[in-house]
N, C-alpha and C positions, 0 to 999 in steps of 0.2 A: 626661307620664307616659312612663315606659319599658316595653318588650313585657315580659310574663312570660317566665321561663327556660322553653325549649321541651325538653321531655325525649322521647325515643323508646324505650319499652319493648319489646326484642325477644326472641322466641323462635322456636324453628322452627315451630310450628303455629298461633301466635296463637290460642290457644284456652282457656287457662288462666292461668297465671303471668302472661304479659304484658297480659292484659286486667285482672286483678286488678292490677297494678303500675299501668297507667293510672288505673284507677279511685280507687286510695288516693292517689295524687300529684295529682290532679283535686280530691279530697274536701278532703285536709289542706293542700294547697298553693294552694288557691285565690287567685287573685291575684298570687302569687310564680310560680308554675308552669302551664304548659299542656302536658299529657302526653297521647302518642299511644301505641298500641301496633300492632304487625305482626308477621308472620312471613317467614321465607324460604320456607317451603311451607306456606304457611296451610290450614287444616283445612276452612275454609269457612264455618264456625259457631262460635261459643263454646261449650264444654263446658257440659251442662245443669248439671252442679255449681257453675260460675262463675256461672251465671244464678241459680241458686237462692241462692247466698250474697250475691250483689249485691243481689237482692230482699228477704232478709233483713234487711240492713242499711240498707234504704228507698232505696236507688238505683236510679233508672230503669234498665231493662235495654235500652230500645229503641235507644241511640246505640251499643251494643256490637257489633261485628262482627269476624269473622276477616279480617284483609286483609293483602293482599302488601306488603311495605318498598317495592316499586317505586313505590308512592303517595308515599313521602318522597325519593325521589331525581330527579323530574324537575323543569324550571324552574318549574312552579307551584305545588310542593310547599312547606309551610311551614318555615322555617329550622329546622334541630335544633342546639342546643346541647349536648346530652348525649345518647349513645346507650347504654343501659343492657340488658345481655344478662342473661337470667335462667334459661337453660338450665342443665341439671345436668351438669357435666363428669363427676362422678364416675360417672354413669350410662352414661357411654359416647356421651353426646349430642354431636351437632357443633352449636357454637353459631354462629349466623350472626355474619359480619363486616361490619359497615356502615361504608361509605367516606365518607359524607357529613355525618358530625358532627365537630366539632372535638377533643370530649372522647368517651372510651369508658370505661367501666366494666362488670365481671363482677360479679352478685349472684346467682350460680347457686344454685339451689333444687331439689330432688327435685319431679318432676311430679305434681300431685295427681290428674291425669287419666289415669295409670298405675293408680290404686287401683281395684279390682275388689270387689264385694260389694255390699252393700244401699246404698240411698241413704243411710240413717244413716252409714256408713263412710265412703263417698265423700265426704260433706258434712264429716267430721271431718276427712279429708286437706285438703280445701279450706280450712278454717278454720285449720287449722295454717299452711298457707300464706300466708294473710292475715296471720296473726299474725306470721311471720318477714318478710314484705314491709311491714308497717305500720310495725315496729321500724326497718327499713332506711331507710324513707322519713322517718321522724321524727328518725333521725339526719341524715340530709340536710338535712332543712329547719331542724334545728338550726344548721347551718353559715351563715357569711354568704358563701354561694356567689355571690352577685351582684357581690362585690369582691373575692373571692380571686384568686389569680393562677392559672394553669393548672396548673403542678407542685404547687402546695400543695393544689387542688382534686382533681386526679388522687391523691394521696396519700390524702386524706381518703376519695375515694370507694373505693379499694382497700381500706383499712380496714372500711368499711362493708361490704363484698363478704365479709369474713372473719367478720361476725358468726355467732352461734349459727346452727345450719342449714345452712351453707353446703355445698354440694354441688359 
């Protein structure tokens, strides 16, 4: 049996979008994908809105933590096949650049952690981010990525990054 395709979802703080991306990839890609998330400047803990959303979806929140991408660069780190950045360039965010993965993609989205207001308003922003990420993950999982050549997969990943809501 071949190993699952290893995906690292990256953002600056690793508290919201990248955590949701990890959860969606692992949930929908079980067996085909092994997803992780990290940040270049981790916040130290997942955003409460992300944890509430995961709990509402019946996903155990205990494995999720805000961690540094340094955990994925050492000799004992899992091999990474694809690094996906999810930070929003339109908001002036500086996306981290991960040098350890052979493939890179950018699926920029607005940060729901920037939402202020009531828990209901914050939760609505997280739900929208989930919807946009899930759409991208489903498009990725519809690809025969295990057998695609690098150029074709890179092109498909770039198209996925331009889907609705791209930031």
